[in-house]
C-alpha positions in Angstrom: 11.4 6.2 -15.3 8.3 4.7 -13.7 7.2 6.7 -10.7 5.8 3.7 -9.0 8.3 1.2 -7.7 8.5 -1.6 -5.1 10.5 -1.1 -2.0 10.4 -3.9 0.6 7.2 -5.2 -1.1 5.4 -1.8 -0.6 4.9 0.4 -3.6 6.7 3.7 -3.4 5.0 6.4 -5.4 6.6 9.7 -6.4 4.5 12.7 -7.5 3.0 16.0 -6.8 0.0 16.6 -4.5 -2.9 18.2 -6.4 -6.3 19.3 -5.1 -9.2 17.1 -6.4 -12.2 18.3 -4.4 -13.3 21.3 -2.5 -16.1 22.0 0.1 -18.7 24.8 -0.3 -16.2 27.3 1.3 -13.4 26.5 -1.2 -11.4 24.5 1.3 -9.5 21.5 -0.3 -11.0 18.2 1.1 -9.5 15.6 -1.3 -6.2 15.4 -3.0 -4.6 13.2 -5.6 -1.0 12.4 -6.4 0.0 13.0 -10.0 3.0 10.9 -11.0 5.7 11.8 -13.6 4.2 9.1 -15.9 0.8 10.8 -15.8 -0.9 8.4 -13.4 -3.3 9.9 -10.9 -3.9 8.3 -7.5 -6.8 9.5 -5.3 -5.5 9.8 -1.6 -7.8 8.0 0.8 -9.0 9.8 3.9 -6.8 8.4 6.6 -4.9 10.1 9.4 -1.6 10.2 7.4 -3.5 10.7 4.1 -5.2 13.8 5.4 -1.7 15.3 6.2 -1.3 15.7 2.5 -4.1 18.3 2.4 -1.4 20.7 3.8 1.1 19.8 1.1 -0.6 21.1 -2.1 1.8 21.4 -5.0 4.6 19.7 -3.1 6.6 16.8 -4.5 6.3 13.7 -2.3 7.2 10.1 -2.1 4.5 7.9 -0.5 4.1 4.3 0.4 0.8 2.5 0.9 -1.8 0.1 -0.4 -3.0 0.8 -3.9 -6.4 -0.4 -5.1 -8.8 0.2 -7.9 -12.3 1.4 -7.0 -15.5 0.1 -8.7 -15.7 3.4 -10.7 -12.2 2.6 -12.2 -10.3 5.3 -10.2 -7.0 4.2 -8.6 -6.6 5.2 -4.9 -4.0 4.8 -2.3 -4.2 4.4 1.5 -1.0 6.2 2.6 1.1 4.5 5.2 4.0 6.9 5.1 5.2 9.9 3.1 8.3 12.1 2.6 8.4 15.5 1.1 11.0 15.5 -1.8 10.3 19.0 -3.1 13.7 20.6 -3.7 12.3 24.0 -2.8 11.5 23.0 0.7 14.0 23.9 3.4 14.4 20.3 4.5 13.0 16.9 3.6 10.3 15.9 6.0 9.2 12.3 6.6 6.1 10.9 8.4 5.5 7.3 9.2 
């Protein structure tokens, strides 16, 4: 199954939040979402996007605007997210 699907004309992406970049002290400063079909989307630094810095290795469903950068990497400006990790105590959503 493709992990990127349209829902009300906004793409819905399912995947796992993975660290992508660290600062000099080893703190994660950038994350990506790795989908089940092996796509990687770099999460843009927005208020909601930065929330994902605290969700490392969690399964999430996100919506937002996807675009391709000049360097060829695909990124997403997160508009909303929902934790879908079955090991979490409850599903949490943020819009």
